[in-house]
TIVO-2410 file (N, C-alpha, C; in nm, 3 decimals):
# residues 114
REC num residu      c1      c2      c3 atome chaine
REC   1      M  10.239   7.576  12.708     N      A
REC   1      M  10.249   7.718  12.679    CA      A
REC   1      M  10.389   7.753  12.634     C      A
REC   2      F  10.491   7.699  12.700     N      A
REC   2      F  10.628   7.735  12.667    CA      A
REC   2      F  10.676   7.669  12.538     C      A
REC   3      K  10.607   7.566  12.494     N      A
REC   3      K  10.646   7.501  12.369    CA      A
REC   3      K  10.629   7.594  12.250     C      A
REC   4      R  10.530   7.682  12.254     N      A
REC   4      R  10.506   7.775  12.144    CA      A
REC   4      R  10.609   7.887  12.140     C      A
REC   5      L  10.678   7.913  12.249     N      A
REC   5      L  10.778   8.019  12.252    CA      A
REC   5      L  10.904   7.981  12.175     C      A
REC   6      F  10.933   7.855  12.165     N      A
REC   6      F  11.054   7.810  12.098    CA      A
REC   6      F  11.017   7.744  11.966     C      A
REC   7      F  11.076   7.793  11.861     N      A
REC   7      F  11.048   7.743  11.727    CA      A
REC   7      F  11.157   7.646  11.687     C      A
REC   8      K  11.119   7.521  11.666     N      A
REC   8      K  11.213   7.420  11.621    CA      A
REC   8      K  11.185   7.393  11.474     C      A
REC   9      P  11.272   7.443  11.386     N      A
REC   9      P  11.245   7.428  11.243    CA      A
REC   9      P  11.246   7.281  11.200     C      A
REC  10      S  11.149   7.246  11.119     N      A
REC  10      S  11.142   7.111  11.065    CA      A
REC  10      S  11.224   7.103  10.936     C      A
REC  11      S  11.238   6.984  10.884     N      A
REC  11      S  11.310   6.968  10.757    CA      A
REC  11      S  11.234   7.038  10.645     C      A
REC  12      E  11.103   7.039  10.653     N      A
REC  12      E  11.021   7.110  10.554    CA      A
REC  12      E  11.056   7.259  10.552     C      A
REC  13      F  11.071   7.319  10.670     N      A
REC  13      F  11.108   7.460  10.680    CA      A
REC  13      F  11.241   7.485  10.612     C      A
REC  14      W  11.340   7.401  10.637     N      A
REC  14      W  11.474   7.422  10.580    CA      A
REC  14      W  11.474   7.404  10.430     C      A
REC  15      I  11.393   7.312  10.378     N      A
REC  15      I  11.384   7.294  10.233    CA      A
REC  15      I  11.324   7.417  10.167     C      A
REC  16      V  11.213   7.466  10.223     N      A
REC  16      V  11.149   7.585  10.168    CA      A
REC  16      V  11.242   7.706  10.181     C      A
REC  17      A  11.311   7.718  10.294     N      A
REC  17      A  11.406   7.829  10.312    CA      A
REC  17      A  11.521   7.819  10.212     C      A
REC  18      G  11.567   7.700  10.184     N      A
REC  18      G  11.673   7.681  10.085    CA      A
REC  18      G  11.628   7.717   9.945     C      A
REC  19      I  11.507   7.677   9.909     N      A
REC  19      I  11.452   7.712   9.777    CA      A
REC  19      I  11.434   7.863   9.766     C      A
REC  20      F  11.385   7.925   9.874     N      A
REC  20      F  11.372   8.071   9.876    CA      A
REC  20      F  11.508   8.138   9.859     C      A
REC  21      A  11.607   8.092   9.933     N      A
REC  21      A  11.742   8.152   9.925    CA      A
REC  21      A  11.801   8.135   9.786     C      A
REC  22      A  11.783   8.018   9.727     N      A
REC  22      A  11.833   7.995   9.591    CA      A
REC  22      A  11.762   8.087   9.492     C      A
REC  23      G  11.631   8.100   9.506     N      A
REC  23      G  11.555   8.189   9.418    CA      A
REC  23      G  11.597   8.333   9.434     C      A
REC  24      L  11.622   8.377   9.558     N      A
REC  24      L  11.666   8.514   9.581    CA      A
REC  24      L  11.804   8.537   9.521     C      A
REC  25      C  11.894   8.442   9.538     N      A
REC  25      C  12.028   8.456   9.480    CA      A
REC  25      C  12.022   8.467   9.328     C      A
REC  26      L  11.938   8.385   9.265     N      A
REC  26      L  11.925   8.392   9.119    CA      A
REC  26      L  11.868   8.526   9.074     C      A
REC  27      R  11.775   8.580   9.153     N      A
REC  27      R  11.717   8.709   9.117    CA      A
REC  27      R  11.815   8.824   9.139     C      A
REC  28      L  11.903   8.811   9.238     N      A
REC  28      L  11.998   8.920   9.269    CA      A
REC  28      L  12.121   8.917   9.180     C      A
REC  29      W  12.150   8.803   9.120     N      A
REC  29      W  12.268   8.791   9.035    CA      A
REC  29      W  12.252   8.882   8.912     C      A
REC  30      G  12.341   8.977   8.898     N      A
REC  30      G  12.338   9.068   8.785    CA      A
REC  30      G  12.229   9.172   8.790     C      A
REC  31      L  12.176   9.198   8.908     N      A
REC  31      L  12.062   9.289   8.923    CA      A
REC  31      L  12.095   9.431   8.876     C      A
REC  32      G  12.216   9.477   8.901     N      A
REC  32      G  12.252   9.613   8.864    CA      A
REC  32      G  12.341   9.623   8.742     C      A
REC  33      D  12.352   9.515   8.666     N      A
REC  33      D  12.443   9.513   8.551    CA      A
REC  33      D  12.396   9.596   8.433     C      A
REC  34      F  12.268   9.610   8.415     N      A
REC  34      F  12.215   9.682   8.300    CA      A
REC  34      F  12.158   9.816   8.343     C      A
REC  35      S  12.162   9.913   8.254     N      A
REC  35      S  12.109  10.044   8.287    CA      A
REC  35      S  11.956  10.037   8.296     C      A
REC  36      L  11.899  10.140   8.354     N      A
REC  36      L  11.755  10.143   8.373    CA      A
REC  36      L  11.680  10.147   8.241     C      A
REC  37      Q  11.569  10.078   8.234     N      A
REC  37      Q  11.484  10.078   8.117    CA      A
REC  37      Q  11.381  10.190   8.130     C      A
REC  38      E  11.300  10.208   8.029     N      A
REC  38      E  11.206  10.320   8.024    CA      A
REC  38      E  11.110  10.323   8.143     C      A
REC  39      N  11.051  10.208   8.177     N      A
REC  39      N  10.955  10.206   8.288    CA      A
REC  39      N  11.025  10.228   8.422     C      A
REC  40      E  11.150  10.183   8.435     N      A
REC  40      E  11.224  10.204   8.559    CA      A
REC  40      E  11.264  10.350   8.575     C      A
REC  41      I  11.292  10.417   8.464     N      A
REC  41      I  11.324  10.560   8.468    CA      A
REC  41      I  11.201  10.639   8.511     C      A
REC  42      S  11.085  10.603   8.459     N      A
REC  42      S  10.963  10.674   8.500    CA      A
REC  42      S  10.932  10.647   8.648     C      A
REC  43      T  10.962  10.528   8.695     N      A
REC  43      T  10.945  10.498   8.838    CA      A
REC  43      T  11.038  10.585   8.921     C      A
REC  44      A  11.163  10.598   8.878     N      A
REC  44      A  11.260  10.682   8.951    CA      A
REC  44      A  11.214  10.826   8.953     C      A
REC  45      R  11.154  10.873   8.846     N      A
REC  45      R  11.101  11.011   8.845    CA      A
REC  45      R  10.984  11.026   8.941     C      A
REC  46      R  10.897  10.925   8.945     N      A
REC  46      R  10.779  10.934   9.032    CA      A
REC  46      R  10.818  10.939   9.180     C      A
REC  47      I  10.926  10.871   9.217     N      A
REC  47      I  10.963  10.866   9.359    CA      A
REC  47      I  11.066  10.972   9.396     C      A
REC  48      S  11.103  11.058   9.302     N      A
REC  48      S  11.207  11.158   9.330    CA      A
REC  48      S  11.157  11.278   9.409     C      A
REC  49      H  11.028  11.291   9.425     N      A
REC  49      H  10.971  11.403   9.500    CA      A
REC  49      H  10.979  11.376   9.650     C      A
REC  50      S  10.935  11.471   9.730     N      A
REC  50      S  10.923  11.446   9.873    CA      A
REC  50      S  10.816  11.339   9.893     C      A
REC  51      F  10.805  11.288  10.016     N      A
REC  51      F  10.707  11.182  10.042    CA      A
REC  51      F  10.566  11.227  10.004     C      A
REC  52      W  10.525  11.345  10.051     N      A
REC  52      W  10.389  11.393  10.021    CA      A
REC  52      W  10.378  11.434   9.875     C      A
REC  53      G  10.488  11.479   9.816     N      A
REC  53      G  10.487  11.510   9.673    CA      A
REC  53      G  10.467  11.385   9.590     C      A
REC  54      T  10.530  11.274   9.633     N      A
REC  54      T  10.512  11.147   9.564    CA      A
REC  54      T  10.367  11.101   9.573     C      A
REC  55      I  10.310  11.110   9.691     N      A
REC  55      I  10.170  11.068   9.710    CA      A
REC  55      I  10.076  11.156   9.628     C      A
REC  56      T  10.101  11.287   9.629     N      A
REC  56      T  10.017  11.378   9.550    CA      A
REC  56      T  10.031  11.350   9.402     C      A
REC  57      H  10.153  11.323   9.357     N      A
REC  57      H  10.178  11.292   9.216    CA      A
REC  57      H  10.109  11.162   9.174     C      A
REC  58      L  10.101  11.067   9.265     N      A
REC  58      L  10.039  10.938   9.236    CA      A
REC  58      L   9.888  10.938   9.252     C      A
REC  59      Q   9.834  11.045   9.308     N      A
REC  59      Q   9.692  11.051   9.338    CA      A
REC  59      Q   9.605  11.035   9.213     C      A
REC  60      H   9.650  11.086   9.101     N      A
REC  60      H   9.570  11.080   8.980    CA      A
REC  60      H   9.618  10.969   8.885     C      A
REC  61      A   9.707  10.884   8.933     N      A
REC  61      A   9.759  10.776   8.849    CA      A
REC  61      A   9.656  10.663   8.840     C      A
REC  62      S   9.670  10.582   8.737     N      A
REC  62      S   9.574  10.473   8.716    CA      A
REC  62      S   9.625  10.340   8.772     C      A
REC  63      F   9.729  10.343   8.855     N      A
REC  63      F   9.786  10.221   8.912    CA      A
REC  63      F   9.797  10.236   9.063     C      A
REC  64      P   9.800  10.126   9.136     N      A
REC  64      P   9.807  10.131   9.281    CA      A
REC  64      P   9.940  10.194   9.327     C      A
REC  65      P   9.939  10.279   9.427     N      A
REC  65      P  10.058  10.354   9.466    CA      A
REC  65      P  10.151  10.285   9.566     C      A
REC  66      L  10.114  10.171   9.621     N      A
REC  66      L  10.193  10.112   9.729    CA      A
REC  66      L  10.337  10.082   9.687     C      A
REC  67      H  10.356  10.028   9.567     N      A
REC  67      H  10.491   9.997   9.520    CA      A
REC  67      H  10.578  10.123   9.515     C      A
REC  68      F  10.522  10.232   9.469     N      A
REC  68      F  10.597  10.356   9.458    CA      A
REC  68      F  10.626  10.418   9.595     C      A
REC  69      I  10.534  10.403   9.687     N      A
REC  69      I  10.557  10.454   9.823    CA      A
REC  69      I  10.669  10.374   9.890     C      A
REC  70      I  10.665  10.242   9.875     N      A
REC  70      I  10.771  10.158   9.931    CA      A
REC  70      I  10.905  10.193   9.867     C      A
REC  71      L  10.907  10.210   9.736     N      A
REC  71      L  11.032  10.246   9.667    CA      A
REC  71      L  11.082  10.384   9.710     C      A
REC  72      H  10.992  10.477   9.735     N      A
REC  72      H  11.033  10.610   9.780    CA      A
REC  72      H  11.104  10.600   9.915     C      A
REC  73      V  11.045  10.529  10.008     N      A
REC  73      V  11.106  10.512  10.140    CA      A
REC  73      V  11.239  10.437  10.128     C      A
REC  74      W  11.238  10.330  10.047     N      A
REC  74      W  11.359  10.249  10.024    CA      A
REC  74      W  11.472  10.335   9.967     C      A
REC  75      S  11.440  10.419   9.868     N      A
REC  75      S  11.543  10.499   9.801    CA      A
REC  75      S  11.601  10.606   9.894     C      A
REC  76      N  11.526  10.646   9.996     N      A
REC  76      N  11.581  10.741  10.093    CA      A
REC  76      N  11.696  10.679  10.172     C      A
REC  77      F  11.691  10.547  10.192     N      A
REC  77      F  11.797  10.478  10.265    CA      A
REC  77      F  11.906  10.424  10.174     C      A
REC  78      F  11.870  10.373  10.057     N      A
REC  78      F  11.964  10.299   9.973    CA      A
REC  78      F  11.996  10.364   9.839     C      A
REC  79      G  11.935  10.478   9.809     N      A
REC  79      G  11.967  10.549   9.686    CA      A
REC  79      G  11.882  10.503   9.569     C      A
REC  80      T  11.919  10.552   9.451     N      A
REC  80      T  11.841  10.522   9.331    CA      A
REC  80      T  11.927  10.457   9.222     C      A
REC  81      S  12.023  10.378   9.263     N      A
REC  81      S  12.102  10.304   9.165    CA      A
REC  81      S  12.016  10.195   9.102     C      A
REC  82      E  12.067  10.136   8.995     N      A
REC  82      E  11.992  10.028   8.929    CA      A
REC  82      E  11.962   9.916   9.028     C      A
REC  83      W  12.063   9.879   9.105     N      A
REC  83      W  12.048   9.769   9.200    CA      A
REC  83      W  11.946   9.805   9.308     C      A
REC  84      A  11.957   9.926   9.361     N      A
REC  84      A  11.868   9.968   9.470    CA      A
REC  84      A  11.722   9.976   9.425     C      A
REC  85      L  11.699  10.024   9.303     N      A
REC  85      L  11.561  10.035   9.256    CA      A
REC  85      L  11.499   9.899   9.223     C      A
REC  86      R  11.582   9.803   9.187     N      A
REC  86      R  11.530   9.672   9.148    CA      A
REC  86      R  11.520   9.573   9.264     C      A
REC  87      F  11.592   9.599   9.373     N      A
REC  87      F  11.596   9.502   9.482    CA      A
REC  87      F  11.459   9.472   9.544     C      A
REC  88      P  11.377   9.571   9.578     N      A
REC  88      P  11.247   9.536   9.639    CA      A
REC  88      P  11.163   9.444   9.551     C      A
REC  89      S  11.161   9.467   9.422     N      A
REC  89      S  11.083   9.380   9.332    CA      A
REC  89      S  11.142   9.239   9.329     C      A
REC  90      A  11.275   9.230   9.331     N      A
REC  90      A  11.339   9.097   9.333    CA      A
REC  90      A  11.306   9.024   9.462     C      A
REC  91      L  11.306   9.096   9.574     N      A
REC  91      L  11.271   9.034   9.702    CA      A
REC  91      L  11.127   8.987   9.702     C      A
REC  92      Y  11.035   9.070   9.654     N      A
REC  92      Y  10.894   9.031   9.649    CA      A
REC  92      Y  10.874   8.907   9.563     C      A
REC  93      S  10.943   8.903   9.449     N      A
REC  93      S  10.925   8.787   9.361    CA      A
REC  93      S  10.983   8.661   9.423     C      A
REC  94      A  11.091   8.674   9.502     N      A
REC  94      A  11.146   8.557   9.571    CA      A
REC  94      A  11.052   8.511   9.682     C      A
REC  95      L  10.985   8.604   9.747     N      A
REC  95      L  10.890   8.568   9.853    CA      A
REC  95      L  10.769   8.493   9.798     C      A
REC  96      T  10.741   8.510   9.669     N      A
REC  96      T  10.628   8.436   9.612    CA      A
REC  96      T  10.653   8.286   9.612     C      A
REC  97      V  10.779   8.244   9.619     N      A
REC  97      V  10.810   8.100   9.629    CA      A
REC  97      V  10.745   8.044   9.756     C      A
REC  98      I  10.760   8.115   9.866     N      A
REC  98      I  10.702   8.071   9.993    CA      A
REC  98      I  10.550   8.078   9.988     C      A
REC  99      V  10.498   8.186   9.931     N      A
REC  99      V  10.353   8.204   9.925    CA      A
REC  99      V  10.288   8.094   9.841     C      A
REC 100      I  10.347   8.064   9.726     N      A
REC 100      I  10.290   7.959   9.640    CA      A
REC 100      I  10.297   7.823   9.707     C      A
REC 101      Y  10.407   7.795   9.777     N      A
REC 101      Y  10.418   7.668   9.850    CA      A
REC 101      Y  10.307   7.658   9.955     C      A
REC 102      K  10.293   7.764  10.036     N      A
REC 102      K  10.192   7.762  10.142    CA      A
REC 102      K  10.051   7.752  10.084     C      A
REC 103      L  10.025   7.824   9.977     N      A
REC 103      L   9.894   7.822   9.914    CA      A
REC 103      L   9.860   7.683   9.862     C      A
REC 104      G   9.954   7.621   9.791     N      A
REC 104      G   9.931   7.486   9.741    CA      A
REC 104      G   9.911   7.386   9.853     C      A
REC 105      K   9.989   7.401   9.959     N      A
REC 105      K   9.978   7.309  10.073    CA      A
REC 105      K   9.844   7.325  10.146     C      A
REC 106      E   9.801   7.449  10.167     N      A
REC 106      E   9.676   7.473  10.240    CA      A
REC 106      E   9.553   7.438  10.157     C      A
REC 107      L   9.555   7.469  10.028     N      A
REC 107      L   9.438   7.443   9.946    CA      A
REC 107      L   9.426   7.296   9.906     C      A
REC 108      F   9.539   7.230   9.886     N      A
REC 108      F   9.534   7.092   9.838    CA      A
REC 108      F   9.612   6.999   9.931     C      A
REC 109      N   9.742   6.985   9.911     N      A
REC 109      N   9.824   6.900   9.996    CA      A
REC 109      N   9.971   6.942   9.981     C      A
REC 110      K  10.057   6.877  10.058     N      A
REC 110      K  10.199   6.913  10.057    CA      A
REC 110      K  10.263   6.891   9.921     C      A
REC 111      E  10.225   6.784   9.853     N      A
REC 111      E  10.282   6.754   9.721    CA      A
REC 111      E  10.249   6.864   9.620     C      A
REC 112      T  10.127   6.915   9.626     N      A
REC 112      T  10.089   7.024   9.537    CA      A
REC 112      T  10.169   7.150   9.571     C      A
REC 113      G  10.191   7.173   9.699     N      A
REC 113      G  10.274   7.286   9.741    CA      A
REC 113      G  10.415   7.277   9.684     C      A
REC 114      W  10.472   7.156   9.684     N      A
REC 114      W  10.606   7.140   9.627    CA      A
REC 114      W  10.603   7.164   9.479     C      A
***
């Protein structure tokens, strides 16, 4: 029972964590260097309302609202700079490294995951 309480990372864990960290660093490098593009400006406009105003505004949209709700909450804490608006997407894309590894490993084998 007590063995499950303590997590001893394996070498596989550290390799995947290292690949994730490298991917995140590459995605964050220069994240705020360029000004916002057209779609990012429209995203900033969509999340500029109050929380319920954002949800009401997205109610008739043809795309799923979760990304905009997360960005609205995020922007309340970190602002709406280029870097702040792009960070959640960069984090999600870096997390896909772990998801793809796990998916390949579970569906096929460890080599496919790599």
